[in-house]
C-alpha positions in Angstrom: -50.1 -8.0 -6.5 -51.6 -11.3 -7.6 -50.3 -14.7 -6.6 -48.9 -15.1 -10.2 -47.0 -11.8 -9.9 -45.5 -12.8 -6.6 -44.5 -16.2 -8.0 -42.7 -14.5 -10.9 -40.9 -12.1 -8.5 -39.9 -15.0 -6.3 -38.7 -17.0 -9.3 -36.7 -14.0 -10.6 -35.0 -13.4 -7.3 -34.2 -17.1 -7.0 -32.7 -17.2 -10.4 -30.7 -14.1 -9.7 -29.3 -15.6 -6.5 -28.5 -18.8 -8.2 -26.6 -16.9 -11.0 -24.7 -15.0 -8.4 -23.8 -18.1 -6.5 -22.7 -20.0 -9.6 -20.7 -16.9 -10.8 -19.0 -16.6 -7.4 -18.0 -20.3 -7.4 -16.6 -20.6 -10.9 -13.6 -18.4 -11.5 -13.4 -16.5 -14.7 -10.5 -16.8 -17.1 -9.7 -13.1 -16.6 -9.6 -13.4 -12.8 -7.0 -16.2 -12.9 -5.0 -14.3 -15.6 -4.9 -11.2 -13.4 -3.7 -13.3 -10.5 -0.6 -14.4 -12.3 2.5 -12.5 -13.4 3.8 -12.9 -16.9 7.3 -14.5 -16.9 8.6 -12.7 -20.0 10.0 -9.9 -17.9 7.4 -7.2 -18.8 6.3 -7.1 -15.2 2.6 -7.2 -16.2 -0.1 -9.8 -15.4 -0.7 -12.6 -17.9 -4.0 -10.8 -18.7 -2.2 -7.4 -19.3 0.9 -8.7 -21.2 0.9 -6.8 -24.5 3.6 -8.7 -26.3 2.0 -10.2 -29.5 3.6 -13.6 -29.5 4.8 -13.7 -25.8 6.6 -16.9 -25.1 5.3 -16.8 -21.5 1.8 -15.4 -21.6 0.5 -17.6 -24.4 1.4 -21.0 -22.8 0.2 -19.8 -19.4 -3.2 -18.8 -20.9 -3.5 -22.3 -22.5 -2.6 -23.9 -19.2 -5.2 -21.8 -17.4 -7.9 -22.7 -20.0 -7.0 -26.4 -19.6 -7.3 -26.3 -15.8 -10.6 -24.3 -15.9 -11.9 -27.0 -18.3 -10.9 -29.6 -15.7 -13.2 -27.9 -13.3 -10.5 -26.5 -10.9 -11.3 -23.4 -8.9 -9.1 -20.4 -8.7 -7.2 -21.4 -5.6 -6.3 -24.8 -7.0 -5.1 -23.3 -10.3 -3.0 -20.7 -8.4 -1.6 -23.5 -6.2 -0.6 -25.5 -9.2 1.2 -22.5 -10.8 2.9 -21.7 -7.5 4.1 -25.3 -7.2 5.4 -25.2 -10.8 7.0 -21.7 -10.9 7.3 -20.6 -7.3 5.7 -17.6 -5.6 7.1 -15.2 -8.2 4.3 -16.2 -10.5 1.7 -14.6 -8.3 0.8 -11.0 -9.0 0.2 -10.3 -5.3 2.2 -12.0 -2.5 0.3 -14.3 -0.2 -0.5 -13.1 3.3 1.5 -15.7 5.1 4.9 -15.9 6.8 7.4 -13.3 5.7 5.0 -11.9 3.1 2.6 -11.0 5.9 5.3 -9.0 7.5 6.0 -7.3 4.2 2.3 -6.3 4.0 2.1 -5.0 7.6 5.5 -3.4 8.2 4.9 -0.2 6.1 1.7 0.6 7.9 3.3 0.0 11.3 6.2 2.2 10.4 4.0 5.0 9.2 2.0 4.8 12.5 5.1 4.8 14.6 6.5 7.7 12.6 3.2 9.6 13.2 3.4 8.9 16.9 7.0 10.0 17.1 6.3 13.3 15.2 3.2 14.0 17.5 5.2 13.3 20.6 8.2 15.5 19.4 5.9 18.4 18.5 4.1 18.1 21.8 7.4 18.0 23.7 8.7 21.1 21.9 5.4 22.9 22.6 5.5 22.2 26.3 9.2 23.0 26.6 10.1 26.5 27.8 10.7 28.6 30.9 7.1 29.4 31.6 7.0 32.9 30.0 7.2 32.0 26.4 4.6 34.7 25.5 6.5 37.5 27.2 9.1 39.6 25.4 12.8 39.0 26.1 14.3 40.8 29.1 16.2 44.0 28.0 20.0 44.1 28.5 20.9 46.6 31.2 22.4 49.8 29.8 25.7 49.5 31.8 26.4 46.1 30.3 25.7 47.3 26.7 28.0 50.3 27.2 30.7 48.1 28.5 30.3 45.7 25.5 30.3 48.7 23.1 33.7 49.9 24.5 35.2 46.4 24.1 33.9 46.2 20.6 35.4 49.6 19.6 38.7 48.7 21.2 38.9 45.4 19.3 37.9 47.0 16.0 40.7 49.6 16.4 43.2 46.8 17.0 41.9 45.0 14.0 42.2 48.1 11.7 45.9 48.5 12.6 
């Protein structure tokens, strides 16, 4: 490869990295829209709200555009919406305080449930009198004859 070819490759790589850094720093309109929940009651994000003349999504979109034009980043925009509308505006709860517990608790409970099931099954498997594989002991014939006589006597009394 010639020096000119290497220079072109280096320039191309540099431009690609610069584009990636600029793209990562500047939030897109859609990223911010997807981070906010529409307040019309549809339960969708501002980006996904499908009401044609939504009284919530349209003003929110205009406000997002204005804040992006002012040069604010995604975190600043989300903070301003949170200050104005509360945390209910966010499409995903923040990972702080009680919300952090709400994110972690289901996973902890599933893990604890798995441990409980494993321990219970293991305890059931180890329980026994040592000869779990052997067949049950047969009833002595005298005891079974005696039980048969008692059963016949009670059946006769019942039939009367």
